[in-house]
C-alpha positions as CSV (number, residue, x, y, z in Angstrom):
1,X,0.1,0.0,0.0
2,X,2.7,2.5,0.3
3,X,3.1,4.6,-2.5
4,X,-0.5,4.2,-3.5
5,X,-2.1,5.5,-0.2
6,X,0.5,6.9,1.6
7,X,4.2,7.8,1.2
8,X,5.2,7.4,4.9
9,X,7.2,4.1,5.7
10,X,4.5,3.0,8.3
11,X,0.6,3.0,7.9
12,X,0.6,4.1,11.5
13,X,1.7,7.5,10.6
14,X,-0.6,7.9,8.0
15,X,-3.5,6.8,10.4
16,X,-2.4,9.3,13.2
17,X,-2.0,12.4,10.9
18,X,-5.0,11.8,8.1
19,X,-7.5,9.5,10.1
20,X,-7.0,10.7,13.7
21,X,-5.9,14.4,13.7
22,X,-7.3,15.2,10.3
23,X,-10.7,13.1,10.8
24,X,-11.3,14.6,14.1
25,X,-11.1,18.1,12.5
26,X,-13.1,16.9,9.6
27,X,-15.6,15.6,11.8
28,X,-15.8,19.0,13.9
29,X,-16.1,21.0,10.5
30,X,-19.0,18.9,9.3
31,X,-20.8,19.6,12.8
32,X,-20.1,23.1,12.7
33,X,-21.3,23.6,9.4
34,X,-24.5,21.8,10.2
35,X,-25.0,23.6,13.8
36,X,-24.7,26.8,11.6
37,X,-27.2,25.4,8.8
38,X,-24.5,25.9,6.0
39,X,-24.7,24.2,2.9
40,X,-22.7,20.9,2.1
41,X,-21.2,23.1,-0.6
42,X,-19.5,25.3,2.0
43,X,-18.3,22.4,3.9
44,X,-16.6,20.8,0.7
45,X,-14.9,24.0,0.5
46,X,-13.8,24.1,4.0
47,X,-12.5,20.2,3.8
48,X,-10.6,20.9,0.8
49,X,-8.7,23.5,2.8
50,X,-8.4,21.1,5.6
51,X,-6.8,18.7,3.1
52,X,-4.0,21.1,2.4
53,X,-3.6,21.5,6.3
54,X,-3.1,17.7,6.6
55,X,-0.7,17.8,3.7
56,X,1.3,20.5,5.5
57,X,1.3,18.3,8.8
58,X,3.0,15.3,6.8
59,X,5.5,17.6,5.5
60,X,6.3,19.2,8.7
61,X,6.4,16.2,11.0
62,X,7.5,13.3,8.7
63,X,9.3,15.1,5.8
64,X,6.6,14.2,3.2
65,X,6.0,15.8,0.2
66,X,3.9,19.0,0.3
67,X,2.5,19.4,-3.3
68,X,1.6,16.0,-4.2
69,X,-1.8,15.7,-6.2
70,X,-2.2,12.0,-5.6
71,X,-1.4,12.0,-1.6
72,X,-3.7,15.3,-1.3
73,X,-6.4,13.4,-3.2
74,X,-6.3,10.5,-1.0
75,X,-6.2,12.8,2.2
76,X,-8.9,14.7,1.2
77,X,-11.3,11.8,0.2
78,X,-10.6,10.5,3.7
79,X,-11.6,13.8,5.4
80,X,-14.6,14.2,2.9
81,X,-16.1,11.0,3.9
82,X,-15.9,11.7,7.8
83,X,-16.6,15.3,7.6
84,X,-19.9,14.5,5.6
85,X,-20.8,11.8,8.3
86,X,-20.2,14.5,10.9
87,X,-22.5,16.7,9.0
88,X,-25.2,14.2,8.3
89,X,-25.0,13.0,12.0
90,X,-25.5,16.4,13.4
91,X,-28.1,17.5,10.9
92,X,-30.3,14.2,11.8
93,X,-30.0,15.1,15.5
94,X,-31.0,18.7,14.7
95,X,-33.9,17.9,12.7
96,X,-35.5,15.3,15.0
97,X,-34.8,17.8,18.1
98,X,-36.0,20.9,16.8
99,X,-38.7,19.6,14.7
100,X,-39.7,16.7,16.5
101,X,-43.4,17.3,15.6
102,X,-42.5,16.6,11.7
103,X,-39.7,14.2,11.9
104,X,-38.4,11.0,13.3
105,X,-35.1,9.3,13.1
106,X,-34.9,6.7,10.4
107,X,-31.2,5.7,11.4
108,X,-28.2,7.6,12.5
109,X,-27.8,9.7,9.4
110,X,-31.1,10.3,8.1
111,X,-34.7,11.3,9.5
112,X,-38.2,10.6,7.9
113,X,-41.3,12.2,8.4
114,X,-44.0,11.0,10.9
115,X,-47.1,9.3,9.7
């Protein structure tokens, strides 16, 4: 997998920086966008910028390459998935809490109309 998904000699470095640190930031970004009723498109813009930040952390801590399209895309896809899940989870909680007479929880990431 080294060379395809990450450039570090250990998958633990990729997991720590991209999934743990970047994933936490992506979840909180998704949560913040949902709480302030921003659109998904503004979340996408924020996560694209966060992808640059994660690439910088790889560069600064582990001497990775800063400007590599392949690794930027991989990091950003991971951040997009985590950020979108955080957004949908928070938005679902908002909808069933604030509009409890209209909606009920369908699952952790969606709601449905009450019959």
